[in-house]
Structure formats: structure tokens, C-alpha cells
N, C-alpha and C positions, 0 to 999 in steps of 0.2 A: 396670643393664640398660637399654639404650636400644632400645625397639621402637617405631619411629615409623610413622605412617600411610604415609609415603612408602615405607619399606622393605617394608611389607606389600603395598602396591600393586605394587611391583617384583616381589615373589615371585609374586603373582597373575598378572602379565603373562608372566613366564617360564614358569609352569606352563601358561598358556593357549596360548602359542606353541610351547613345547617347544624353544626355541632362544634363546640370548642375543642373537644379532644381530637376529633378528626382533622380539624383545621391546624391545630398545634402540631400534630404528627406530620402533616404535609409540609408545614413550614419549618419543621425540625427545630422547634423551640418548645419550652415547657408550657403546659396549660396555664399556670399562674402568670407567666410572662405575657402570654397572649391576652389573658383577661385584663392585666394591668395596662397593656397597650390600648385596648378598646376603651377602657375606663378613662384613660388619658385623652383619647380622641373625643369622647363624650364631654369631658370636663372642658376641653378647649372650645368646643362648639356650644356648650351650654344646653344641650338637648340629649334625650335618650335615643339611642340608635338601634338597640336590640331589645326584644322581649325574650326573656329567658324562661323556657318551659321545660317540663320533664322530658319531652320528646326531642328537645333541641332548642334552637333559637330562631326567631323570626325578625325580619327587619321592620322597624317602625316606619311611619311615613317619612320621618326625618332621615332614617337610615337609608330608605330607598332614594331620597333626594341626594344625600351625600354620596351614595354608591354610584349613582348615575354621573354626577360631576367628577367623582374620584376616578372613574374609569377614563373619562375624557382627559383629565389631568395627567394620568399615568401614560396614556397613549401619546399625548402631545410631548411629554418628557422623553419617551422612547424615540419619537420621531425627531425631536431636537438632537438627541444624542447621535442618531443615525446620520442626520444631515451634517453635524459637526465632523463626524468621521469622513463622510463623503467630501466635505470641503477641504479637510486637512489632506486627504489623499488625491485631491485635484480631480475628483469625479464630478464635482459640480463647482460653480463659482464664476465670477465675472471680474474682469480687469478692465477698467476704463483708463485709457492712456491717450495723452496728447503728444504728438510727435512733431518736431521741427522738420522742415522740408528735406534737408540733407540726411539726417539720421533715419528718416522714414525709409529711404531706399537703400541705405547702406546696411542697416541692421534691423530696423523696425519690422518691415514686412517679412524678410527671411526668417527672423526669430519667431514671428507669429505662426508661420507655417510649421516650423519645427515643434513649437509648443503644442499645436493642435494635433500634430501627428502622434504625439505621445499621450495627449489627454484630449480626445476628441469631444468630450462632453463639456469642456470649458466654453465660456462665452467671452468674446473680446469686443470691446468698443474702441476702435482706433480712429483718430481724426488727425489729419495733418493741418497744422496751423503755423502762421508766423510765430517766431519764437517769443515775441512779446505777448501774443495771445495764449501761448502755452503757459507762460508765467501766470497770467490772469486766471486761466482755467484751474490750475492747481491751487492757487490762492483761494479761489471761491469754491473749492472742493467739488468741482465738476469733473475732476480726474483724480485717480489714485496716485499717479505720478506723471511727470513729464520728462521727455527726452529732447533737449534743445540747447541752443547756444547758452553757455554758462555765464555770459555777461549779465544776464537777467537775475541770476541768483547770488552773485558774489556779495558777500558781506551782509546778507539778509538773514537775521537770526531766526526767522520763522521757518526756514527750510533746512532739511537734511539733504546734502548734495554729494554727488560722486562723479568726478570727471572720468570720462572714457578716453581711451587712447586717441591722441590727435592724429590727423591725417594730413599729409602734404597735399595742398591744393595747387595745381599747375594750370597753365593756359595751353589750349589746343587750337589748332587751325587746320585748314586744308593743306595738302602736301606742297602746293605751289604758291602758298601765301607769300606776299612780299616781305612780311615781317621776318621770315626765315633767312633772308639775305643779310641780316645784320648781326648774326652770331648771338651771343648772350644778350638778351634784350632787357633794357631797363623799363621800369614801370611807366615812365613818361612816354616811351615809344609804344608800349602796349596800349596806352590810353588814347592813342590816335585812331584806334579802330573800335567799332561797336562790340560790346561784350554781351554774352547771353548767360543767364544764370539767375540765382535767387538774390535777394538783398543781402548785403554784407554788413555786419555790425560795425559800430563806431571803432572798436578796437582795431579793425582792419583798415577802415577808411581814413583813420588818423595818419596813415602812412602815404596817402594819396596826395599828389600835387593839387594845387588849387586849379579849378576849372576855368573856362569850360573846355570839355573834351568830348570826343565821340563815344568814349566808353560808356558814359552814363552821367549821373549827377549825384551830388550829395544832398540828402534830405536835410533842409535847414532846421527842421524841428527835432528829428531824432538823431541826426548825425549818420544815419545809415547811408551806404552807397547803393544807389538804385541803378542797375545796369540798363543799357539802352534797350535790351530785350529782356524784360523781367519775367521769370517763370515762378509759379507757385511751388512746383516740385521739379527739381533738376533731372528730368528724365528725357531720354532721346536727344541729348545735346548734340550728338553727332549729325543729326539731320539738318542742323542750322549751318553746317560748315561748307558742304560742296557748293562751289560756284559763288561763294560770298567771301567778304573780308572779315566776317564775324569771328571773334575769339570766344571760345567757351572755357570756363574755368570749372575744374572738377578734379577728382583724384584719378590716378591711372586706371584703377579697377573699374570705374564707372564708364570709361570709354575703351575698355579692353577689346571689345569686338571690333570697334572702328580702327583701333591701332593695328590689330591683326590683319584687317582687310586693307589697310593702307589708305583709308579715306580720311584719317585724322593723324596728326603727328603732334608731339609735345613741343611747345615753344621753349627753348632754353632760356634760362635767366630767372626772372622774378617768380617767387612762390610765396605762399603764406600757409598758415596752419589752421585747420578746423579746431574748434574747442567747444565740444558739447558734452552733455552728460545727464545723469539722473537728478531729479529733484522732487521731493515730496514734503508735505508739512510734517514738522516734528511732532505735532500733536495728533497725527493720524496714523493709526497702526496699519501696516501693509497686510493685505489679504494674502493667503497662500498662492492664489492665482497671479497676483501682481508680482510677488517675489519670484515665482517660477518664470514669468515672462522676462523679468530683469536678468535672471540667470542666463536665459537663452540669448538675450541681446549681448551680454558680456561675451558669450562664447562666439557669436557671429562676429563681433567687433575684433576679437583676438585673431580670428581666421582672416579677416579683412586686412589687418595689419600685416600678416604674413604674406598675403597675396600682393599687397603694395610693395613690400620689400623685394619680392621676386620680380615684379614688373619693373621696378626701378633699376634692378641689376640687369634685367634683360634689355632694357632700352637705355642703358647708361651712356651709350655713344651719342644719343640724341639729347641727353639732359645735362645741362650745366648747373652747378650748384648756385644757390642764391635764396635768401629768405628775407621776408619783410622785417 
């Protein structure tokens, strides 16, 4: 059965004009071509759609039924085409994204603001999760893509991945903290004080000495390092420092205001690198909204790297080299 949009449009025109010649003229086709099209539609449906009279043509009961449904079909097709255009132009659309704790505040939230400023009709569903939960959400198709620690995605053929630029993670403390009296500080010395931050993956904790120590503990099941003060999202870390011996680990830009105010200073010595990025299922096509959000995240990440470089140069007298 071949019921094309063209044949439905031809039937609609004939019904509207009540005559083949007038309909053919409005459609800018020959009358024989129009008659052949209607005959093809009747043959496809197996019923007579028009009664042909000297004064013109009238719809049969079948013709009225086909015309009613045909109008709806054509309308829905036009609506579909309109929405496809809106979706492609980011006038509508939804991006469901799961963010790891650290990337959420570095680029996830700032990029979302930029995207909505450009395309205010887009909808975003953003959730911050432990990086293992991000992995599960993407795998179970509860997210279009995830931005999290790359240890989860390595060597898994089900995912398309993209590393974002790493950031140097340093330790910070109050200006009169006793750890600053030791110069460049080794990890063992840092571990003697409580740490505040999010869980660290096994690729980082593998460098840590065997416990026990005040900094936190290693999860025996996952291998994660769990800091003494564990945060779901590493925000307002500077609030933990005044009057305490707590050490916060973060990048320079995340504590920039505290550094400028003099309420926090970097601890010279041991550092490690973040390693997070995008991941989505290879079998799942990315929506225009998801691709646009990823582009904004890349842009924010690039600016963050530049800011980190500037701050590292600005505070170079306080920072001693050292990596995990």
C-alpha cells in the first residue's frame, strides 16, 4: 500500500476545489497527472474516494474518512518537521547529564549558565554524583553523557570517551599552620593532619603510605581514599581552614578568593592531577542540546586552565614543584 503525502495533498486539493482542472491548476500539475495520482490512492486503499459528476467531484464516505485522517497526518508531519528544526537550532531540547563532584563546580555549572544564556528554551537535568554512580547512570541510559573521573571508563568498549585537561590539585591551609614550617612537604607529613574534600580514586590513593593517619582512610572495597572530612561537592573549602589544622585539597582557582584574602595559602610540595572527562554510550546518538553543552564545558575548561596557569605564576614564590 503506497499512501504518499503527495497523494493526500492532491486529494485535499480536489476536495477543496471540487474540480480536477481547478485543483490541477492550483497544484501546477497536469490534469491527467492529478487523475492518475488519485487513482493510485484509490487503488492503494481499495476503495472509491471520489464521485465524478458533470458539475465537479464529490467525496464519497471513504473519501471523507481518508481526507479527515489525511489532514491530521499532514499536520503531524509539518509539526514534526517544525520540531526537528527547533531541536536542531537549540530552540527546544533536553540534556540529561550526570556530573562528578569536582567537574560540577569547575565547569559543569558555569557551562550550563552560558548555554542557557544563549538558548534559554533548552532544558537541562543536571545531577552531581559520585563518579561510580555517574558511570552507572550513563550505562543504564539515565543520562545522555557523564563528566567524571576517567578511571571508570578506561578500556570499556561500550563508551565513547574524551579526556578534559587535567588540573593540578594542591593542598591548602591557614596562614599560620604548623605544616608550613617544614618547607616542601612530603605526603607522609601531610597525612598527619585531617584532610577535607571529596573521595579520591584508587589511581591517586595508590601513592599514599599505609595507614593509619589523620588525613583519612583507604576504603578496603573500592581502594578510594576517604578524607577525614568527606564532602559530596568540594565547595567552600576555605571555611574549614581558619582556626583548624585541616588541609584542603583543590586547584588554585577554587580557592582564589581565600588566597587573595590571605585566609588560605598553598602548602608547597606534594600535588596530584585531576583526570576527568566526557563519556557516553557508543550506541547512543548525542542530541544537539547535549553536544552544545559539551562544547560549553570544553570552553570553560580551557579558560580554567589559563586561570590556573596565571595563579600558579602569581603564587610561584609559595609553591614548590612536586607531583604524585
